[in-house]
C-alpha positions in Angstrom: 54.0 99.6 70.7 55.5 96.2 71.6 52.3 95.2 73.5 50.2 96.1 70.5 52.5 94.2 68.2 52.1 91.0 70.3 48.3 91.4 70.4 48.4 91.8 66.6 50.5 88.6 66.2 47.8 86.7 68.1 45.1 88.1 65.8 47.2 87.2 62.7 47.5 83.6 63.9 43.7 83.4 64.5 43.1 84.8 61.0 45.5 82.3 59.5 43.6 79.4 61.2 40.3 80.8 59.9 41.8 81.0 56.3 41.4 84.8 56.1 44.4 85.4 53.9 43.7 89.0 53.3 43.9 89.8 57.0 47.0 87.7 57.3 48.7 89.7 54.5 47.7 93.0 55.9 48.9 92.0 59.4 52.3 90.9 57.9 52.7 94.3 56.4 52.0 95.9 59.8 54.5 93.6 61.5 57.2 94.4 58.9 56.7 98.2 59.4 56.9 97.8 63.2 60.0 95.6 63.0 61.7 98.1 60.6 60.8 101.0 63.1 62.3 99.1 66.0 65.5 98.2 64.0 65.8 101.9 63.0 65.6 103.0 66.6 68.2 100.5 67.6 70.4 101.5 64.7 70.2 105.2 65.5 71.1 104.5 69.1 74.1 102.5 68.0 75.0 105.1 65.5 74.9 107.9 68.1 77.1 105.8 70.4 79.5 105.1 67.6 79.8 108.8 66.7 80.3 109.7 70.3 83.2 107.2 70.6 84.7 108.5 67.3 84.6 112.1 68.5 86.2 111.3 71.8 89.0 109.4 70.0 89.6 112.3 67.7 89.8 114.7 70.6 92.3 112.5 72.4 94.4 112.0 69.3 94.4 115.7 68.6 95.6 116.5 72.2 98.4 113.9 71.9 99.5 114.7 68.4 101.8 117.6 69.5 103.8 115.1 71.6 104.2 112.6 68.8 107.3 112.7 66.7 108.3 112.4 63.1 111.5 110.8 64.2 112.0 109.8 67.9 115.8 110.0 67.9 118.1 111.0 65.0 121.4 110.5 66.8 121.9 106.8 65.9 121.0 107.6 62.3 123.5 110.5 61.8 126.0 110.0 59.0 129.6 110.9 58.4 129.7 114.5 57.2 133.2 114.2 55.8 131.7 112.0 53.1 128.9 114.5 52.1 129.6 117.2 49.5 127.2 119.8 51.1 129.0 119.4 54.5 132.5 119.7 52.9 131.5 122.9 51.1 129.7 124.6 54.0 132.4 123.7 56.6 135.4 124.0 54.3 136.9 126.9 56.3 136.3 125.1 59.6 138.0 121.9 58.3 140.9 124.0 56.9 141.3 125.8 60.3 141.5 122.5 62.2 144.1 121.1 59.7 146.2 124.3 59.7 145.9 125.5 63.4 145.6 122.4 65.6 148.1 119.7 66.2 145.6 116.9 66.2 144.2 117.9 62.8 141.2 115.8 63.8 137.6 116.8 63.1 134.5 114.7 63.3 131.2 115.8 61.7 127.9 114.0 62.0 124.8 115.1 60.0 121.1 114.1 59.5 119.0 115.1 56.5 115.5 116.2 57.0 113.0 118.7 55.4 112.1 120.7 58.5 109.5 122.9 56.9 108.2 120.6 54.0 109.4 123.0 51.3 111.0 120.2 49.3 114.5 121.3 50.3 116.7 119.1 52.4 117.9 120.7 55.6 120.6 119.3 57.9 121.2 118.8 61.6 124.9 118.8 62.3 127.2 118.0 65.2 130.9 118.9 65.0 133.7 117.6 67.2 137.2 119.0 67.1 139.6 120.8 69.4 138.4 124.1 67.9 134.6 123.4 68.0 134.2 121.2 71.2 134.8 121.7 74.9 133.9 120.6 78.3 130.3 121.6 77.6 129.9 119.4 74.5 130.2 119.7 70.7 129.0 122.3 68.2 125.3 121.8 67.3 124.1 123.4 64.0 120.7 123.4 62.3 121.2 124.2 58.6 118.2 125.5 56.8 118.6 125.2 53.0 117.5 128.3 51.1 116.0 128.4 47.6 119.4 129.4 46.1 121.0 126.2 47.5 123.0 127.8 50.3 122.4 127.1 54.0 121.5 129.3 57.0 122.5 128.2 60.5 119.4 128.5 62.7 120.7 126.8 65.8 120.3 128.5 69.2 123.4 126.7 70.6 127.1 127.0 70.5 127.8 123.6 72.0 125.8 120.8 73.6 126.8 117.4 75.1 125.3 114.6 73.1 128.2 112.3 72.2 130.7 110.5 74.4 134.5 110.7 73.8 134.1 107.3 72.0 132.0 109.1 69.4 128.7 107.4 70.4 125.6 109.0 71.7 125.6 109.6 75.5 123.3 107.4 77.5 119.7 108.7 77.6 120.3 111.5 75.1 118.1 112.0 72.1 117.3 114.6 69.4 113.7 114.1 68.3 111.8 115.8 65.4 108.2 116.5 66.7 105.0 116.7 64.6 104.2 120.0 66.3 105.3 123.0 64.3 106.2 126.7 65.0 106.0 129.1 62.1 105.9 126.2 59.7 109.0 124.4 61.0 108.9 121.1 63.0 109.7 121.6 66.7 112.8 119.8 68.0 113.0 118.0 71.3 116.5 117.4 72.9 117.3 115.3 75.9 120.8 115.5 77.3 122.8 114.8 80.5 123.0 117.4 83.2 120.7 119.5 85.3 118.4 120.5 82.5 117.7 117.1 80.9 115.0 118.2 78.5 114.1 121.2 76.4 112.3 122.0 73.1 113.3 124.2 70.2 110.8 126.2 68.3 111.3 128.2 65.1 110.5 131.9 65.7 110.4 132.9 62.0 114.2 133.5 61.8 115.9 130.8 63.8 115.2 128.2 66.4 114.8 129.3 70.0 114.6 127.4 73.3 111.0 127.1 74.5 111.2 128.1 78.2 107.5 127.5 79.0 
C-alpha cells in the first residue's frame, strides 16, 4: 500500500503540472484515506500496547495489595487510655483491682481507635501495663470490637505480648500494622515483636482474631 501511495503521489504532481485539477482533487482524497488508514493502524497498535501495560499493572497491584497496610504502625500513635471515657468504663474493675490489690497502684493503658470492619463503629486496640496485667512475657494486648449496643467484645488471641520497653516506649523494631487484606470482613493485623518468632498475622475467624500459622 505504501508503494502504491508513493506512485500515486508522483501521478498527482504530474496532474498538477498539467493543470488537471479534477485529478488532483481525487488524488488528494485518496491520499487522505490512505493516511487515515495508516494512522488508525498505528493508533490501534499503540492502544493494544497501552492496554497490555495497564492490565499487567493491575495484576501486579492486585497481587501486592494484600501486603499493603491501612496503617503501617499504630504503636507511636497510641493514646493515654486513662483519659478516655470508653477505656475507663470498660476497664473500671481492672483499674480498681490495681488500686486496691497492688502496692504500686500503677496502671498504664494505651489505646488506638480504628474501625476494623467499616461498620461505622469505632473499635479499639489496647495495651495494658501493670503488676497484675504484665509479666516477663509482655503486657496485656486487647482488641475491642464495638457492638451495635455500644459495648465492647474482646477479640484478642493473646494474653500478653512484648511491645513496649520498661520506659513505656515501643520496643526497637516492633510494630502493629493494620493491613488492607481482610478476613470475614475485618482487617488483618500484622505484628512484629522481639524474640524467636518476630512476625505473625492475625485474621478474624468470624468470632475473634486468630494467629495465622500459614
